[in-house]
Biopython code that builds the backbone (N, CA, C, O; Angstrom):
import numpy as np
from Bio.PDB.StructureBuilder import StructureBuilder

atoms = [
    (1, "MET", "N", (-4.611, -23.604, -182.218)),
    (1, "MET", "CA", (-4.991, -24.065, -180.891)),
    (1, "MET", "C", (-5.969, -25.235, -181.041)),
    (1, "MET", "O", (-6.971, -25.096, -181.741)),
    (2, "PRO", "N", (-5.705, -26.396, -180.397)),
    (2, "PRO", "CA", (-6.606, -27.542, -180.523)),
    (2, "PRO", "C", (-7.943, -27.250, -179.864)),
    (2, "PRO", "O", (-8.012, -26.507, -178.885)),
    (3, "PRO", "N", (-9.014, -27.842, -180.408)),
    (3, "PRO", "CA", (-10.326, -27.616, -179.801)),
    (3, "PRO", "C", (-10.370, -28.206, -178.397)),
    (3, "PRO", "O", (-9.733, -29.225, -178.126)),
    (4, "SER", "N", (-11.116, -27.570, -177.512)),
    (4, "SER", "CA", (-11.237, -28.091, -176.152)),
    (4, "SER", "C", (-12.259, -29.223, -176.147)),
    (4, "SER", "O", (-13.135, -29.287, -177.009)),
    (5, "SER", "N", (-12.136, -30.101, -175.177)),
    (5, "SER", "CA", (-13.080, -31.205, -175.094)),
    (5, "SER", "C", (-14.405, -30.692, -174.535)),
    (5, "SER", "O", (-14.442, -29.686, -173.826)),
    (6, "PRO", "N", (-15.492, -31.392, -174.860)),
    (6, "PRO", "CA", (-16.798, -30.991, -174.337)),
    (6, "PRO", "C", (-16.835, -31.176, -172.822)),
    (6, "PRO", "O", (-16.011, -31.901, -172.266)),
    (7, "PRO", "N", (-17.785, -30.527, -172.155)),
    (7, "PRO", "CA", (-17.903, -30.708, -170.702)),
    (7, "PRO", "C", (-18.076, -32.189, -170.356)),
    (7, "PRO", "O", (-18.869, -32.900, -170.974)),
    (8, "PHE", "N", (-17.323, -32.628, -169.366)),
    (8, "PHE", "CA", (-17.374, -34.029, -168.967)),
    (8, "PHE", "C", (-18.618, -34.265, -168.106)),
    (8, "PHE", "O", (-19.006, -33.391, -167.330)),
    (9, "PRO", "N", (-19.252, -35.450, -168.238)),
    (9, "PRO", "CA", (-20.451, -35.747, -167.442)),
    (9, "PRO", "C", (-20.204, -35.619, -165.943)),
    (9, "PRO", "O", (-19.315, -36.264, -165.387)),
    (10, "GLU", "N", (-20.994, -34.790, -165.315)),
    (10, "GLU", "CA", (-20.853, -34.535, -163.884)),
    (10, "GLU", "C", (-21.055, -35.813, -163.079)),
    (10, "GLU", "O", (-21.982, -36.584, -163.325)),
    (11, "GLY", "N", (-20.164, -36.019, -162.111)),
    (11, "GLY", "CA", (-20.282, -37.163, -161.207)),
    (11, "GLY", "C", (-19.707, -38.459, -161.749)),
    (11, "GLY", "O", (-19.768, -39.486, -161.072)),
    (12, "GLN", "N", (-19.149, -38.437, -162.957)),
    (12, "GLN", "CA", (-18.580, -39.649, -163.533)),
    (12, "GLN", "C", (-17.054, -39.614, -163.426)),
    (12, "GLN", "O", (-16.459, -38.536, -163.434)),
    (13, "PRO", "N", (-16.420, -40.777, -163.325)),
    (13, "PRO", "CA", (-14.963, -40.812, -163.175)),
    (13, "PRO", "C", (-14.254, -40.560, -164.510)),
    (13, "PRO", "O", (-14.709, -41.021, -165.557)),
    (14, "THR", "N", (-13.154, -39.837, -164.464)),
    (14, "THR", "CA", (-12.380, -39.610, -165.687)),
    (14, "THR", "C", (-11.407, -40.757, -165.958)),
    (14, "THR", "O", (-10.869, -40.876, -167.058)),
    (15, "CYS", "N", (-11.190, -41.587, -164.963)),
    (15, "CYS", "CA", (-10.359, -42.781, -165.124)),
    (15, "CYS", "C", (-11.071, -43.931, -164.403)),
    (15, "CYS", "O", (-11.446, -43.802, -163.237)),
    (16, "PHE", "N", (-11.253, -45.051, -165.102)),
    (16, "PHE", "CA", (-11.984, -46.169, -164.507)),
    (16, "PHE", "C", (-11.589, -47.468, -165.201)),
    (16, "PHE", "O", (-10.942, -47.460, -166.248)),
    (17, "ARG", "N", (-11.986, -48.565, -164.606)),
    (17, "ARG", "CA", (-11.771, -49.895, -165.172)),
    (17, "ARG", "C", (-13.104, -50.447, -165.642)),
    (17, "ARG", "O", (-14.157, -50.172, -165.067)),
    (18, "SER", "N", (-13.024, -51.238, -166.710)),
    (18, "SER", "CA", (-14.244, -51.819, -167.267)),
    (18, "SER", "C", (-13.934, -53.138, -167.952)),
    (18, "SER", "O", (-12.844, -53.331, -168.490)),
    (19, "THR", "N", (-14.894, -54.035, -167.927)),
    (19, "THR", "CA", (-14.819, -55.242, -168.732)),
    (19, "THR", "C", (-15.290, -54.894, -170.147)),
    (19, "THR", "O", (-15.790, -53.798, -170.397)),
    (20, "VAL", "N", (-15.122, -55.839, -171.056)),
    (20, "VAL", "CA", (-15.553, -55.671, -172.445)),
    (20, "VAL", "C", (-16.563, -56.763, -172.745)),
    (20, "VAL", "O", (-16.286, -57.944, -172.539)),
    (21, "HIS", "N", (-17.735, -56.372, -173.232)),
    (21, "HIS", "CA", (-18.812, -57.324, -173.523)),
    (21, "HIS", "C", (-18.883, -57.597, -175.024)),
    (21, "HIS", "O", (-18.370, -56.821, -175.830)),
    (22, "GLY", "N", (-19.522, -58.704, -175.389)),
    (22, "GLY", "CA", (-19.758, -59.015, -176.802)),
    (22, "GLY", "C", (-18.554, -59.560, -177.544)),
    (22, "GLY", "O", (-18.505, -59.500, -178.773)),
    (23, "THR", "N", (-17.577, -60.095, -176.814)),
    (23, "THR", "CA", (-16.343, -60.538, -177.463)),
    (23, "THR", "C", (-16.472, -61.885, -178.177)),
    (23, "THR", "O", (-15.562, -62.270, -178.912)),
    (24, "VAL", "N", (-17.565, -62.604, -177.984)),
    (24, "VAL", "CA", (-17.692, -63.941, -178.572)),
    (24, "VAL", "C", (-18.525, -63.956, -179.851)),
    (24, "VAL", "O", (-18.724, -65.022, -180.434)),
    (25, "PHE", "N", (-19.012, -62.810, -180.298)),
    (25, "PHE", "CA", (-19.860, -62.769, -181.478)),
    (25, "PHE", "C", (-19.064, -62.382, -182.725)),
    (25, "PHE", "O", (-18.046, -61.696, -182.636)),
    (26, "ALA", "N", (-19.541, -62.828, -183.883)),
    (26, "ALA", "CA", (-18.999, -62.440, -185.191)),
    (26, "ALA", "C", (-17.503, -62.723, -185.322)),
    (26, "ALA", "O", (-16.791, -61.975, -185.992)),
    (27, "GLY", "N", (-17.024, -63.788, -184.694)),
    (27, "GLY", "CA", (-15.620, -64.161, -184.815)),
    (27, "GLY", "C", (-14.660, -63.297, -184.021)),
    (27, "GLY", "O", (-13.444, -63.424, -184.169)),
    (28, "ARG", "N", (-15.194, -62.414, -183.175)),
    (28, "ARG", "CA", (-14.308, -61.538, -182.394)),
    (28, "ARG", "C", (-13.480, -62.306, -181.374)),
    (28, "ARG", "O", (-12.431, -61.824, -180.947)),
    (29, "ASP", "N", (-13.933, -63.492, -180.977)),
    (29, "ASP", "CA", (-13.180, -64.271, -179.997)),
    (29, "ASP", "C", (-11.784, -64.623, -180.519)),
    (29, "ASP", "O", (-10.854, -64.769, -179.727)),
    (30, "HIS", "N", (-11.625, -64.761, -181.830)),
    (30, "HIS", "CA", (-10.298, -65.046, -182.399)),
    (30, "HIS", "C", (-9.387, -63.826, -182.276)),
    (30, "HIS", "O", (-8.177, -63.967, -182.102)),
    (31, "LEU", "N", (-9.967, -62.630, -182.367)),
    (31, "LEU", "CA", (-9.171, -61.408, -182.179)),
    (31, "LEU", "C", (-8.734, -61.272, -180.728)),
    (31, "LEU", "O", (-7.614, -60.846, -180.447)),
    (32, "VAL", "N", (-9.624, -61.637, -179.805)),
    (32, "VAL", "CA", (-9.312, -61.546, -178.373)),
    (32, "VAL", "C", (-8.096, -62.402, -178.037)),
    (32, "VAL", "O", (-7.286, -62.031, -177.187)),
    (33, "GLU", "N", (-7.970, -63.541, -178.702)),
    (33, "GLU", "CA", (-6.847, -64.442, -178.437)),
    (33, "GLU", "C", (-5.502, -63.825, -178.803)),
    (33, "GLU", "O", (-4.466, -64.323, -178.361)),
    (34, "THR", "N", (-5.488, -62.762, -179.592)),
    (34, "THR", "CA", (-4.231, -62.117, -180.009)),
    (34, "THR", "C", (-3.816, -60.986, -179.065)),
    (34, "THR", "O", (-2.749, -60.397, -179.237)),
    (35, "LEU", "N", (-4.650, -60.683, -178.074)),
    (35, "LEU", "CA", (-4.400, -59.536, -177.196)),
    (35, "LEU", "C", (-3.531, -59.887, -176.000)),
    (35, "LEU", "O", (-3.471, -61.035, -175.561)),
    (36, "ASN", "N", (-2.857, -58.858, -175.485)),
    (36, "ASN", "CA", (-2.008, -59.007, -174.300)),
    (36, "ASN", "C", (-2.214, -57.827, -173.366)),
    (36, "ASN", "O", (-2.565, -56.731, -173.805)),
    (37, "ALA", "N", (-1.998, -58.052, -172.088)),
    (37, "ALA", "CA", (-2.040, -56.951, -171.122)),
    (37, "ALA", "C", (-1.062, -55.882, -171.578)),
    (37, "ALA", "O", (0.050, -56.185, -172.011)),
    (38, "GLY", "N", (-1.486, -54.634, -171.479)),
    (38, "GLY", "CA", (-0.663, -53.509, -171.910)),
    (38, "GLY", "C", (-1.016, -52.987, -173.286)),
    (38, "GLY", "O", (-0.633, -51.872, -173.637)),
    (39, "ASP", "N", (-1.746, -53.776, -174.083)),
    (39, "ASP", "CA", (-2.138, -53.325, -175.421)),
    (39, "ASP", "C", (-3.022, -52.085, -175.320)),
    (39, "ASP", "O", (-3.884, -51.992, -174.445)),
    (40, "GLU", "N", (-2.800, -51.145, -176.216)),
    (40, "GLU", "CA", (-3.638, -49.955, -176.319)),
    (40, "GLU", "C", (-4.782, -50.249, -177.282)),
    (40, "GLU", "O", (-4.566, -50.826, -178.347)),
    (41, "LEU", "N", (-5.987, -49.858, -176.914)),
    (41, "LEU", "CA", (-7.172, -50.063, -177.738)),
    (41, "LEU", "C", (-7.865, -48.727, -177.958)),
    (41, "LEU", "O", (-7.608, -47.762, -177.238)),
    (42, "ARG", "N", (-8.744, -48.672, -178.951)),
    (42, "ARG", "CA", (-9.483, -47.444, -179.266)),
    (42, "ARG", "C", (-10.930, -47.583, -178.811)),
    (42, "ARG", "O", (-11.510, -48.666, -178.888)),
    (43, "LEU", "N", (-11.507, -46.488, -178.339)),
    (43, "LEU", "CA", (-12.926, -46.453, -178.000)),
    (43, "LEU", "C", (-13.636, -45.632, -179.060)),
    (43, "LEU", "O", (-13.213, -44.524, -179.390)),
    (44, "VAL", "N", (-14.727, -46.190, -179.596)),
    (44, "VAL", "CA", (-15.454, -45.563, -180.694)),
    (44, "VAL", "C", (-16.938, -45.506, -180.339)),
    (44, "VAL", "O", (-17.537, -46.519, -179.977)),
    (45, "ALA", "N", (-17.522, -44.320, -180.445)),
    (45, "ALA", "CA", (-18.958, -44.158, -180.190)),
    (45, "ALA", "C", (-19.739, -44.610, -181.419)),
    (45, "ALA", "O", (-19.423, -44.213, -182.541)),
    (46, "ASP", "N", (-20.769, -45.449, -181.206)),
    (46, "ASP", "CA", (-21.691, -45.834, -182.285)),
    (46, "ASP", "C", (-22.251, -44.599, -182.962)),
    (46, "ASP", "O", (-22.330, -43.539, -182.341)),
    (47, "PRO", "N", (-22.644, -44.714, -184.232)),
    (47, "PRO", "CA", (-23.364, -43.591, -184.854)),
    (47, "PRO", "C", (-24.649, -43.307, -184.070)),
    (47, "PRO", "O", (-25.243, -44.230, -183.512)),
    (48, "PRO", "N", (-25.082, -42.052, -184.020)),
    (48, "PRO", "CA", (-26.257, -41.699, -183.211)),
    (48, "PRO", "C", (-27.578, -42.259, -183.719)),
    (48, "PRO", "O", (-28.598, -42.076, -183.054)),
    (49, "VAL", "N", (-27.610, -42.930, -184.863)),
    (49, "VAL", "CA", (-28.865, -43.477, -185.376)),
    (49, "VAL", "C", (-29.284, -44.754, -184.665)),
    (49, "VAL", "O", (-30.397, -45.235, -184.875)),
    (50, "GLN", "N", (-28.420, -45.308, -183.834)),
    (50, "GLN", "CA", (-28.740, -46.532, -183.095)),
    (50, "GLN", "C", (-29.784, -46.234, -182.019)),
    (50, "GLN", "O", (-29.793, -45.144, -181.447)),
    (51, "ASP", "N", (-30.662, -47.197, -181.742)),
    (51, "ASP", "CA", (-31.654, -47.019, -180.670)),
    (51, "ASP", "C", (-30.965, -46.811, -179.327)),
    (51, "ASP", "O", (-31.309, -45.892, -178.584)),
    (52, "ASP", "N", (-30.002, -47.656, -179.018)),
    (52, "ASP", "CA", (-29.218, -47.562, -177.788)),
    (52, "ASP", "C", (-27.749, -47.574, -178.173)),
    (52, "ASP", "O", (-27.112, -48.626, -178.140)),
    (53, "PRO", "N", (-27.197, -46.410, -178.541)),
    (53, "PRO", "CA", (-25.804, -46.387, -178.987)),
    (53, "PRO", "C", (-24.857, -46.908, -177.913)),
    (53, "PRO", "O", (-25.076, -46.715, -176.717)),
    (54, "GLU", "N", (-23.807, -47.570, -178.368)),
    (54, "GLU", "CA", (-22.829, -48.152, -177.458)),
    (54, "GLU", "C", (-21.446, -47.570, -177.738)),
    (54, "GLU", "O", (-21.211, -46.937, -178.767)),
    (55, "VAL", "N", (-20.552, -47.801, -176.804)),
    (55, "VAL", "CA", (-19.149, -47.438, -176.984)),
    (55, "VAL", "C", (-18.410, -48.733, -177.291)),
    (55, "VAL", "O", (-18.342, -49.634, -176.455)),
    (56, "TRP", "N", (-17.856, -48.817, -178.502)),
    (56, "TRP", "CA", (-17.180, -50.014, -178.965)),
    (56, "TRP", "C", (-15.689, -49.936, -178.707)),
    (56, "TRP", "O", (-15.090, -48.862, -178.729)),
    (57, "VAL", "N", (-15.105, -51.095, -178.462)),
    (57, "VAL", "CA", (-13.672, -51.226, -178.243)),
    (57, "VAL", "C", (-13.088, -51.830, -179.523)),
    (57, "VAL", "O", (-13.519, -52.888, -179.981)),
    (58, "HIS", "N", (-12.088, -51.126, -180.093)),
    (58, "HIS", "CA", (-11.473, -51.553, -181.347)),
    (58, "HIS", "C", (-9.983, -51.776, -181.162)),
    (58, "HIS", "O", (-9.338, -51.137, -180.330)),
    (59, "LEU", "N", (-9.455, -52.689, -181.950)),
    (59, "LEU", "CA", (-8.004, -52.836, -182.048)),
    (59, "LEU", "C", (-7.442, -51.580, -182.709)),
    (59, "LEU", "O", (-8.185, -50.839, -183.352)),
    (60, "ALA", "N", (-6.161, -51.336, -182.562)),
    (60, "ALA", "CA", (-5.527, -50.194, -183.209)),
    (60, "ALA", "C", (-5.705, -50.261, -184.726)),
    (60, "ALA", "O", (-5.737, -49.225, -185.390)),
    (61, "SER", "N", (-5.820, -51.469, -185.276)),
    (61, "SER", "CA", (-5.996, -51.654, -186.714)),
    (61, "SER", "C", (-7.427, -51.394, -187.175)),
    (61, "SER", "O", (-7.694, -51.348, -188.375)),
    (62, "GLY", "N", (-8.353, -51.225, -186.222)),
    (62, "GLY", "CA", (-9.725, -50.871, -186.566)),
    (62, "GLY", "C", (-10.782, -51.930, -186.315)),
    (62, "GLY", "O", (-11.967, -51.597, -186.281)),
    (63, "GLU", "N", (-10.410, -53.189, -186.139)),
    (63, "GLU", "CA", (-11.395, -54.240, -185.936)),
    (63, "GLU", "C", (-12.054, -54.110, -184.561)),
    (63, "GLU", "O", (-11.360, -53.919, -183.563)),
    (64, "PRO", "N", (-13.395, -54.213, -184.497)),
    (64, "PRO", "CA", (-14.070, -54.176, -183.202)),
    (64, "PRO", "C", (-13.912, -55.513, -182.474)),
    (64, "PRO", "O", (-13.966, -56.579, -183.088)),
    (65, "ILE", "N", (-13.715, -55.435, -181.160)),
    (65, "ILE", "CA", (-13.598, -56.666, -180.372)),
    (65, "ILE", "C", (-14.712, -56.796, -179.339)),
    (65, "ILE", "O", (-14.859, -57.852, -178.724)),
    (66, "GLY", "N", (-15.493, -55.748, -179.141)),
    (66, "GLY", "CA", (-16.586, -55.784, -178.184)),
    (66, "GLY", "C", (-16.982, -54.374, -177.810)),
    (66, "GLY", "O", (-16.567, -53.411, -178.456)),
    (67, "HIS", "N", (-17.785, -54.252, -176.768)),
    (67, "HIS", "CA", (-18.271, -52.939, -176.339)),
    (67, "HIS", "C", (-18.233, -52.822, -174.825)),
    (67, "HIS", "O", (-18.192, -53.822, -174.108)),
    (68, "LEU", "N", (-18.247, -51.582, -174.352)),
    (68, "LEU", "CA", (-18.300, -51.344, -172.914)),
    (68, "LEU", "C", (-19.691, -51.699, -172.408)),
    (68, "LEU", "O", (-20.648, -51.689, -173.183)),
    (69, "PRO", "N", (-19.818, -52.013, -171.125)),
    (69, "PRO", "CA", (-21.136, -52.323, -170.564)),
    (69, "PRO", "C", (-22.108, -51.159, -170.762)),
    (69, "PRO", "O", (-21.691, -50.001, -170.759)),
    (70, "PRO", "N", (-23.397, -51.456, -170.932)),
    (70, "PRO", "CA", (-24.387, -50.406, -171.183)),
    (70, "PRO", "C", (-24.432, -49.309, -170.124)),
    (70, "PRO", "O", (-24.661, -48.147, -170.459)),
    (71, "ASP", "N", (-24.215, -49.655, -168.842)),
    (71, "ASP", "CA", (-24.281, -48.621, -167.804)),
    (71, "ASP", "C", (-23.168, -47.589, -167.962)),
    (71, "ASP", "O", (-23.340, -46.443, -167.549)),
    (72, "ILE", "N", (-22.049, -47.959, -168.541)),
    (72, "ILE", "CA", (-20.985, -47.000, -168.839)),
    (72, "ILE", "C", (-21.298, -46.279, -170.145)),
    (72, "ILE", "O", (-21.155, -45.060, -170.238)),
    (73, "GLY", "N", (-21.721, -47.029, -171.142)),
    (73, "GLY", "CA", (-22.034, -46.437, -172.444)),
    (73, "GLY", "C", (-23.076, -45.334, -172.379)),
    (73, "GLY", "O", (-23.016, -44.375, -173.148)),
    (74, "ARG", "N", (-24.035, -45.463, -171.464)),
    (74, "ARG", "CA", (-25.102, -44.452, -171.364)),
    (74, "ARG", "C", (-24.570, -43.053, -171.070)),
    (74, "ARG", "O", (-25.120, -42.069, -171.564)),
    (75, "TRP", "N", (-23.510, -42.951, -170.273)),
    (75, "TRP", "CA", (-22.976, -41.621, -169.969)),
    (75, "TRP", "C", (-21.731, -41.290, -170.783)),
    (75, "TRP", "O", (-21.469, -40.119, -171.057)),
    (76, "LEU", "N", (-20.952, -42.314, -171.179)),
    (76, "LEU", "CA", (-19.731, -42.039, -171.938)),
    (76, "LEU", "C", (-20.018, -41.767, -173.412)),
    (76, "LEU", "O", (-19.350, -40.934, -174.025)),
    (77, "TRP", "N", (-21.000, -42.457, -173.988)),
    (77, "TRP", "CA", (-21.300, -42.286, -175.414)),
    (77, "TRP", "C", (-21.593, -40.829, -175.775)),
    (77, "TRP", "O", (-20.991, -40.325, -176.723)),
    (78, "PRO", "N", (-22.489, -40.124, -175.066)),
    (78, "PRO", "CA", (-22.764, -38.739, -175.473)),
    (78, "PRO", "C", (-21.520, -37.852, -175.437)),
    (78, "PRO", "O", (-21.354, -36.975, -176.285)),
    (79, "TRP", "N", (-20.657, -38.078, -174.465)),
    (79, "TRP", "CA", (-19.439, -37.268, -174.352)),
    (79, "TRP", "C", (-18.507, -37.557, -175.525)),
    (79, "TRP", "O", (-17.969, -36.630, -176.132)),
    (80, "LEU", "N", (-18.313, -38.829, -175.846)),
    (80, "LEU", "CA", (-17.476, -39.182, -176.989)),
    (80, "LEU", "C", (-18.073, -38.663, -178.293)),
    (80, "LEU", "O", (-17.351, -38.164, -179.157)),
    (81, "ALA", "N", (-19.390, -38.780, -178.432)),
    (81, "ALA", "CA", (-20.055, -38.339, -179.663)),
    (81, "ALA", "C", (-19.925, -36.827, -179.867)),
    (81, "ALA", "O", (-19.982, -36.349, -181.000)),
    (82, "ARG", "N", (-19.750, -36.078, -178.783)),
    (82, "ARG", "CA", (-19.582, -34.618, -178.887)),
    (82, "ARG", "C", (-18.120, -34.221, -179.044)),
    (82, "ARG", "O", (-17.798, -33.033, -179.049)),
    (83, "GLY", "N", (-17.238, -35.196, -179.171)),
    (83, "GLY", "CA", (-15.836, -34.893, -179.409)),
    (83, "GLY", "C", (-14.897, -35.232, -178.278)),
    (83, "GLY", "O", (-13.703, -34.946, -178.370)),
    (84, "GLY", "N", (-15.396, -35.835, -177.208)),
    (84, "GLY", "CA", (-14.520, -36.258, -176.120)),
    (84, "GLY", "C", (-13.575, -37.359, -176.581)),
    (84, "GLY", "O", (-13.882, -38.095, -177.518)),
    (85, "VAL", "N", (-12.443, -37.468, -175.930)),
    (85, "VAL", "CA", (-11.435, -38.470, -176.292)),
    (85, "VAL", "C", (-11.077, -39.296, -175.055)),
    (85, "VAL", "O", (-10.826, -38.757, -173.977)),
    (86, "ALA", "N", (-11.062, -40.597, -175.238)),
    (86, "ALA", "CA", (-10.691, -41.509, -174.151)),
    (86, "ALA", "C", (-9.689, -42.523, -174.685)),
    (86, "ALA", "O", (-9.783, -42.966, -175.830)),
    (87, "ASN", "N", (-8.741, -42.881, -173.850)),
    (87, "ASN", "CA", (-7.757, -43.917, -174.176)),
    (87, "ASN", "C", (-8.091, -45.165, -173.372)),
    (87, "ASN", "O", (-8.588, -45.081, -172.249)),
    (88, "ALA", "N", (-7.811, -46.325, -173.962)),
    (88, "ALA", "CA", (-8.061, -47.590, -173.277)),
    (88, "ALA", "C", (-6.812, -48.463, -173.362)),
    (88, "ALA", "O", (-6.190, -48.583, -174.418)),
    (89, "ARG", "N", (-6.459, -49.067, -172.231)),
    (89, "ARG", "CA", (-5.305, -49.966, -172.159)),
    (89, "ARG", "C", (-5.747, -51.243, -171.457)),
    (89, "ARG", "O", (-6.407, -51.197, -170.419)),
    (90, "LEU", "N", (-5.378, -52.376, -172.032)),
    (90, "LEU", "CA", (-5.725, -53.661, -171.433)),
    (90, "LEU", "C", (-4.921, -53.903, -170.169)),
    (90, "LEU", "O", (-3.695, -53.792, -170.167)),
    (91, "LEU", "N", (-5.615, -54.230, -169.106)),
    (91, "LEU", "CA", (-4.956, -54.591, -167.853)),
    (91, "LEU", "C", (-4.845, -56.096, -167.702)),
    (91, "LEU", "O", (-3.867, -56.609, -167.157)),
    (92, "ARG", "N", (-5.870, -56.808, -168.198)),
    (92, "ARG", "CA", (-5.898, -58.262, -168.030)),
    (92, "ARG", "C", (-6.579, -58.908, -169.224)),
    (92, "ARG", "O", (-7.594, -58.422, -169.723)),
    (93, "VAL", "N", (-5.995, -60.020, -169.672)),
    (93, "VAL", "CA", (-6.600, -60.860, -170.711)),
    (93, "VAL", "C", (-6.654, -62.266, -170.131)),
    (93, "VAL", "O", (-5.618, -62.894, -169.910)),
    (94, "ALA", "N", (-7.857, -62.755, -169.886)),
    (94, "ALA", "CA", (-8.027, -64.095, -169.320)),
    (94, "ALA", "C", (-8.313, -65.095, -170.440)),
    (94, "ALA", "O", (-8.637, -64.707, -171.562)),
    (95, "GLY", "N", (-8.191, -66.367, -170.127)),
    (95, "GLY", "CA", (-8.389, -67.427, -171.105)),
    (95, "GLY", "C", (-9.851, -67.806, -171.290)),
    (95, "GLY", "O", (-10.745, -67.252, -170.650)),
    (96, "ALA", "N", (-10.064, -68.749, -172.167)),
    (96, "ALA", "CA", (-11.416, -69.196, -172.513)),
    (96, "ALA", "C", (-12.130, -69.871, -171.350)),
    (96, "ALA", "O", (-13.336, -70.106, -171.422)),
    (97, "ASP", "N", (-11.407, -70.187, -170.277)),
    (97, "ASP", "CA", (-12.030, -70.789, -169.102)),
    (97, "ASP", "C", (-12.779, -69.766, -168.250)),
    (97, "ASP", "O", (-13.456, -70.132, -167.289)),
    (98, "VAL", "N", (-12.657, -68.483, -168.601)),
    (98, "VAL", "CA", (-13.316, -67.384, -167.886)),
    (98, "VAL", "C", (-14.525, -66.939, -168.711)),
    (98, "VAL", "O", (-14.437, -66.895, -169.938)),
    (99, "PRO", "N", (-15.653, -66.606, -168.070)),
    (99, "PRO", "CA", (-16.809, -66.119, -168.846)),
    (99, "PRO", "C", (-16.396, -64.973, -169.776)),
    (99, "PRO", "O", (-15.585, -64.124, -169.407)),
    (100, "SER", "N", (-16.963, -64.962, -170.981)),
    (100, "SER", "CA", (-16.546, -64.017, -172.018)),
    (100, "SER", "C", (-16.586, -62.569, -171.549)),
    (100, "SER", "O", (-15.697, -61.788, -171.888)),
    (101, "TRP", "N", (-17.596, -62.202, -170.780)),
    (101, "TRP", "CA", (-17.737, -60.808, -170.355)),
    (101, "TRP", "C", (-16.730, -60.411, -169.278)),
    (101, "TRP", "O", (-16.686, -59.252, -168.865)),
    (102, "ARG", "N", (-15.913, -61.381, -168.815)),
    (102, "ARG", "CA", (-14.886, -61.076, -167.818)),
    (102, "ARG", "C", (-13.468, -61.309, -168.350)),
    (102, "ARG", "O", (-12.493, -61.154, -167.615)),
    (103, "ARG", "N", (-13.359, -61.683, -169.638)),
    (103, "ARG", "CA", (-12.030, -62.019, -170.179)),
    (103, "ARG", "C", (-11.122, -60.812, -170.313)),
    (103, "ARG", "O", (-9.915, -60.925, -170.098)),
    (104, "LEU", "N", (-11.670, -59.667, -170.662)),
    (104, "LEU", "CA", (-10.857, -58.469, -170.881)),
    (104, "LEU", "C", (-11.183, -57.424, -169.824)),
    (104, "LEU", "O", (-12.349, -57.138, -169.555)),
    (105, "LEU", "N", (-10.145, -56.862, -169.232)),
    (105, "LEU", "CA", (-10.304, -55.753, -168.285)),
    (105, "LEU", "C", (-9.492, -54.586, -168.798)),
    (105, "LEU", "O", (-8.285, -54.701, -169.014)),
    (106, "LEU", "N", (-10.157, -53.462, -168.992)),
    (106, "LEU", "CA", (-9.537, -52.234, -169.504)),
    (106, "LEU", "C", (-9.376, -51.204, -168.420)),
    (106, "LEU", "O", (-10.109, -51.195, -167.431)),
    (107, "GLU", "N", (-8.408, -50.335, -168.617)),
    (107, "GLU", "CA", (-8.347, -49.071, -167.866)),
    (107, "GLU", "C", (-8.636, -47.982, -168.888)),
    (107, "GLU", "O", (-7.949, -47.877, -169.904)),
    (108, "VAL", "N", (-9.641, -47.182, -168.622)),
    (108, "VAL", "CA", (-10.056, -46.112, -169.530)),
    (108, "VAL", "C", (-9.682, -44.778, -168.876)),
    (108, "VAL", "O", (-9.978, -44.536, -167.706)),
    (109, "SER", "N", (-9.026, -43.922, -169.662)),
    (109, "SER", "CA", (-8.660, -42.574, -169.214)),
    (109, "SER", "C", (-9.277, -41.575, -170.177)),
    (109, "SER", "O", (-9.000, -41.595, -171.376)),
    (110, "CYS", "N", (-10.113, -40.704, -169.640)),
    (110, "CYS", "CA", (-10.764, -39.678, -170.457)),
    (110, "CYS", "C", (-9.964, -38.383, -170.394)),
    (110, "CYS", "O", (-9.594, -37.915, -169.317)),
    (111, "ARG", "N", (-9.707, -37.819, -171.557)),
    (111, "ARG", "CA", (-8.952, -36.561, -171.618)),
    (111, "ARG", "C", (-9.918, -35.402, -171.442)),
    (111, "ARG", "O", (-10.762, -35.142, -172.300)),
    (112, "VAL", "N", (-9.784, -34.719, -170.334)),
    (112, "VAL", "CA", (-10.642, -33.566, -170.072)),
    (112, "VAL", "C", (-9.780, -32.321, -169.920)),
    (112, "VAL", "O", (-8.654, -32.378, -169.427)),
    (113, "ALA", "N", (-10.338, -31.198, -170.354)),
    (113, "ALA", "CA", (-9.591, -29.933, -170.287)),
    (113, "ALA", "C", (-9.650, -29.342, -168.901)),
    (113, "ALA", "O", (-9.079, -28.279, -168.658)),
]
sb = StructureBuilder()
sb.init_structure("model")
sb.init_model(0)
sb.init_chain("A")
sb.init_seg("    ")
for serial, (resi, resn, name, xyz) in enumerate(atoms, 1):
    if name == "N":
        sb.init_residue(resn, " ", resi, " ")
    sb.init_atom(name, np.array(xyz, "f"), 0.0, 1.0, " ", f" {name:<3s}", serial, name[0])
structure = sb.get_structure()
């Protein structure tokens, strides 16, 4: 029998849309150029040793492309770190003429028991 997911944060949505921040640092902007609407991405919780842990968005191959906004990370990170699972799918990929923090729009679905 698979383990059940941890209790989901009360009052938070199990399905939501989010932009991706930090896509222009460390050469990640070149990875963003390879993305298309419909692509599946992975959400990864930072190790708990970080002062302000974030939820990172990774390509299926493992490369990080950015992170969710801090206001989402504050409640989603603890749930993911305790074993919660969320799927992310790209809804929109905009060009370089759009501010970096608005180039990617995700739909996030959290698997809750």
